[in-house]
Structure formats: C-alpha cells, structure tokens
C-alpha positions in Angstrom: 4.2 4.0 5.5 1.4 5.2 7.8 2.3 8.9 7.9 -1.0 10.1 6.4 0.3 11.1 2.9 1.0 9.2 -0.3 4.5 10.0 -1.6 7.8 8.4 -2.7 8.4 7.2 0.8 5.4 4.9 0.6 6.8 3.1 -2.5 10.2 2.8 -0.8 8.6 1.5 2.4 6.8 -1.2 0.5 9.9 -2.2 -1.4 11.9 -2.4 1.9 9.3 -4.6 3.4 9.1 -6.9 0.4 12.8 -7.3 -0.3 14.8 -6.2 2.7 12.9 -7.3 5.8 11.5 -3.9 6.6 8.5 -3.3 8.9 5.1 -4.4 7.5 2.5 -1.7 6.6 0.0 -1.3 9.4 -3.2 -1.4 7.3 -3.6 -4.6 5.2 -6.2 -2.9 2.9 -3.9 0.0 2.1 -1.1 -2.3 0.9 -3.0 -3.7 -2.0 -2.8 -0.6 -4.2 -3.8 -2.3 -7.4 -6.7 -4.2 -5.8 -5.7 -7.7 -6.9 -5.9 -9.2 -3.4 -2.1 -9.6 -3.0 0.7 -7.4 -1.7 3.7 -7.7 -4.0 6.0 -5.7 -6.2 3.2 -4.7 -8.5 1.6 -2.7 -5.7 4.7 -0.5 -5.2 4.9 0.0 -9.0 1.2 0.9 -9.2 1.6 3.5 -6.5 4.7 5.0 -8.0 3.0 5.1 -11.4 0.2 7.0 -9.8 2.5 9.5 -8.1 4.9 10.1 -11.0 3.2 9.1 -14.3 -0.5 10.2 -13.7 -1.6 6.5 -13.4 -4.8 5.6 -11.7 -5.2 6.2 -8.0 -4.8 3.3 -5.5 -8.0 1.5 -4.4 -9.8 2.3 -1.2 -8.9 3.1 1.6 -6.7 5.5 -0.4 -6.1 8.3 0.3 -6.0 7.6 4.0 -6.5 4.4 6.0 -7.7 6.4 8.9 -10.9 7.3 7.0 -11.6 3.7 5.9 -14.1 1.4 7.6 -12.3 -0.3 10.5 -13.0 -3.8 9.2 -10.8 -3.0 6.1 -7.8 -2.2 8.2 -8.3 -5.0 10.7 -8.3 -7.8 8.1 -5.3 -10.1 8.1 -2.7 -8.9 5.7 -2.3 -10.7 2.4 0.5 -13.3 2.3 3.8 -11.7 1.3 6.2 -13.4 -1.0 
C-alpha cells in the first residue's frame, strides 16, 4: 500500500484493487510478490502466507520499493484481471 512496511494492510490493499476497484499500487514491481510476471490473487495470497505462515519472502524490491532500482518501479504495471 506504499506505507513502507509489509503487513496485513498490504494484502487487503491488493485485494481491494483486484476485486473492488481500489487504488492501484504505485510500484509495478512490488505488486508481483510471487515473481510470476502477473499481478493477481496469488500475489496477495503469497504475501499473506509470508506474513502469517512463515512462507518465502516476496521478490525484490521487497522489503521496500524506495530502495529498488528506479527502473523496476517505473515499469508499466502488469495487466490486471
């Protein structure tokens, strides 16, 4: 959600964007938590699994988009369903 931390609100933010017309995440690269090149439900599940079930960490630019190379965050976002 762009607040600089990874927590439950990020999963909710992603779900709201995907299914309820919520605001799009600002960094295209940080949306793709599972690294499959798409932004979809599996990314929100992947992130929540990391937070609450000791799953693997999201791919770069995790843990913070502001430390990622600029070109990662300026790429066009993946197409949303």
